[in-house]
Backbone as numpy.savetxt, mean C-alpha at the origin, in Angstrom:
# Nx Ny Nz CAx CAy CAz Cx Cy Cz
9.59 7.72 -2.01 10.28 6.75 -2.81 9.44 5.48 -2.88
9.27 4.95 -4.08 8.48 3.74 -4.30 9.37 2.51 -4.09
8.82 1.51 -3.37 9.52 0.26 -3.12 8.88 -0.85 -3.94
9.70 -1.64 -4.62 9.22 -2.75 -5.42 8.73 -3.86 -4.51
7.52 -4.41 -4.77 6.96 -5.48 -3.96 6.94 -6.80 -4.73
6.30 -6.83 -5.91 6.22 -8.07 -6.67 6.01 -7.79 -8.15
6.23 -8.84 -8.96 6.05 -8.73 -10.41 5.23 -9.91 -10.90
4.30 -9.65 -11.79 3.53 -10.69 -12.47 4.02 -10.71 -13.92
4.85 -11.70 -14.29 5.43 -11.70 -15.64 4.41 -11.94 -16.75
3.31 -12.64 -16.44 2.32 -12.91 -17.48 1.47 -11.68 -17.77
1.11 -10.93 -16.73 0.36 -9.69 -16.94 1.27 -8.52 -17.26
2.59 -8.72 -17.06 3.60 -7.69 -17.29 3.33 -6.45 -16.44
3.09 -6.70 -15.15 2.84 -5.62 -14.20 3.69 -5.82 -12.95
3.91 -4.73 -12.23 4.63 -4.76 -10.96 3.80 -4.01 -9.92
3.92 -4.44 -8.66 3.28 -3.73 -7.56 4.37 -3.01 -6.78
4.15 -1.72 -6.53 5.06 -0.89 -5.75 4.29 -0.26 -4.60
5.01 0.13 -3.54 4.35 0.80 -2.43 5.14 2.03 -2.00
4.42 2.95 -1.38 5.01 4.18 -0.86 4.50 4.39 0.55
5.37 4.82 1.46 4.98 5.06 2.85 4.26 6.39 2.94
3.12 6.39 3.65 2.40 7.62 3.93 2.30 7.77 5.44
2.30 8.99 5.95 2.22 9.21 7.39 1.12 10.22 7.70
0.74 10.26 8.97 -0.20 11.28 9.42 -1.65 10.91 9.29
-1.97 9.62 9.05 -3.35 9.21 8.88 -3.87 8.59 10.17
-5.01 9.02 10.63 -5.59 8.53 11.88 -6.56 7.38 11.62
-7.03 7.21 10.40 -8.05 6.22 10.09 -7.58 4.78 10.24
-6.35 4.48 9.93 -5.83 3.12 9.99 -5.97 2.41 8.66
-5.59 1.15 8.66 -5.62 0.31 7.46 -7.06 0.18 6.96
-7.24 0.22 5.65 -8.57 0.10 5.05 -9.19 -1.27 5.30
-8.37 -2.30 5.56 -8.88 -3.65 5.76 -9.02 -4.00 7.24
-7.94 -3.86 8.03 -7.96 -4.34 9.42 -7.99 -3.22 10.45
-7.67 -1.98 10.07 -7.69 -0.86 10.99 -6.41 -0.63 11.75
-5.38 -1.46 11.54 -4.12 -1.33 12.26 -3.20 -0.31 11.60
-2.12 0.01 12.31 -1.06 0.89 11.83 0.25 0.14 11.84
1.20 0.56 11.05 2.58 0.12 11.16 3.31 1.21 11.92
4.05 0.84 12.95 4.81 1.81 13.77 3.89 2.89 14.32
2.78 2.48 14.91 1.82 3.43 15.47 2.41 4.10 16.70
2.25 5.42 16.78 2.78 6.22 17.89 1.59 6.72 18.72
1.41 6.21 19.94 0.27 6.57 20.79 0.26 8.06 21.16
1.43 8.63 21.38 1.49 10.01 21.84 1.06 10.98 20.73
1.62 10.83 19.55 1.34 11.75 18.44 0.17 11.29 17.58
-0.31 10.07 17.76 -1.39 9.48 16.96 -1.07 9.54 15.47
0.17 9.22 15.14 0.60 9.18 13.75 1.01 7.75 13.42
0.44 7.21 12.38 0.80 5.87 11.94 1.36 5.90 10.54
2.07 4.85 10.17 2.58 4.74 8.82 1.77 3.70 8.09
1.24 4.07 6.96 0.49 3.16 6.10 1.10 3.20 4.71
0.74 2.23 3.89 1.31 2.12 2.56 0.26 2.37 1.49
0.62 3.16 0.49 -0.21 3.37 -0.69 0.42 2.53 -1.80
-0.37 1.64 -2.40 0.12 0.72 -3.42 -0.24 1.20 -4.82
0.64 0.87 -5.78 0.47 1.26 -7.17 0.83 0.09 -8.07
0.06 -0.11 -9.13 0.38 -1.10 -10.16 1.04 -0.37 -11.31
2.23 -0.84 -11.70 2.95 -0.26 -12.84 3.00 -1.28 -13.97
2.58 -0.85 -15.15 2.60 -1.69 -16.34 3.91 -1.50 -17.08
4.30 -2.50 -17.86 5.54 -2.39 -18.64 5.50 -1.24 -19.63
4.32 -0.84 -20.05 4.18 0.27 -20.99 4.42 1.63 -20.32
4.55 1.65 -18.98 4.82 2.89 -18.27 3.64 3.47 -17.53
2.46 2.91 -17.71 1.25 3.43 -17.06 1.22 3.01 -15.59
0.79 3.93 -14.72 0.66 3.66 -13.29 -0.81 3.76 -12.89
-1.26 2.79 -12.09 -2.62 2.79 -11.58 -2.58 2.70 -10.06
-2.96 3.75 -9.36 -2.98 3.67 -7.89 -4.08 2.72 -7.43
-3.79 1.96 -6.39 -4.76 1.04 -5.80 -5.48 1.78 -4.69
-6.81 1.72 -4.69 -7.63 2.46 -3.75 -7.39 1.97 -2.32
-7.19 2.91 -1.40 -7.04 2.61 0.02 -5.61 2.70 0.50
-5.46 2.74 1.83 -4.16 2.72 2.49 -4.13 1.48 3.37
-2.99 0.76 3.37 -2.93 -0.53 4.02 -1.67 -0.66 4.87
-1.73 -1.54 5.90 -0.58 -1.78 6.77 0.36 -2.84 6.20
-0.12 -3.65 5.24 0.73 -4.70 4.65 0.17 -5.10 3.29
0.99 -5.85 2.54 0.55 -6.34 1.24 -0.56 -7.38 1.42
-0.53 -8.12 2.51 -1.57 -9.11 2.79 -2.93 -8.48 2.96
-2.99 -7.37 3.68 -4.25 -6.66 3.85 -4.74 -6.08 2.52
-3.82 -5.56 1.71 -4.22 -5.00 0.42 -4.81 -6.09 -0.49
-4.16 -7.25 -0.52 -4.66 -8.33 -1.37 -5.99 -8.88 -0.86
-6.16 -8.99 0.45 -7.42 -9.47 1.02 -8.56 -8.50 0.73
-8.27 -7.22 0.81 -9.28 -6.18 0.60 -9.76 -6.16 -0.85
-8.87 -6.38 -1.80 -9.21 -6.25 -3.21 -9.53 -7.57 -3.91
-9.65 -8.66 -3.18 -10.03 -9.94 -3.82 -11.50 -10.17 -3.65
């Protein structure tokens, strides 16, 4: 399920995220996990997508632990 994060009314786009599990690599920017489990070595990371008002979706490259890491990585 996609979660709404933010909207840019001038560009007419929205940022959404989806939870992904089972990745050992960590965040693409800082290397951390959200809800990291030491025993099973399973972390939760987020895959972000830009949705345009016209209906087009563009996935953002990488998996991140937060929106702050995603924005820092792509600026």
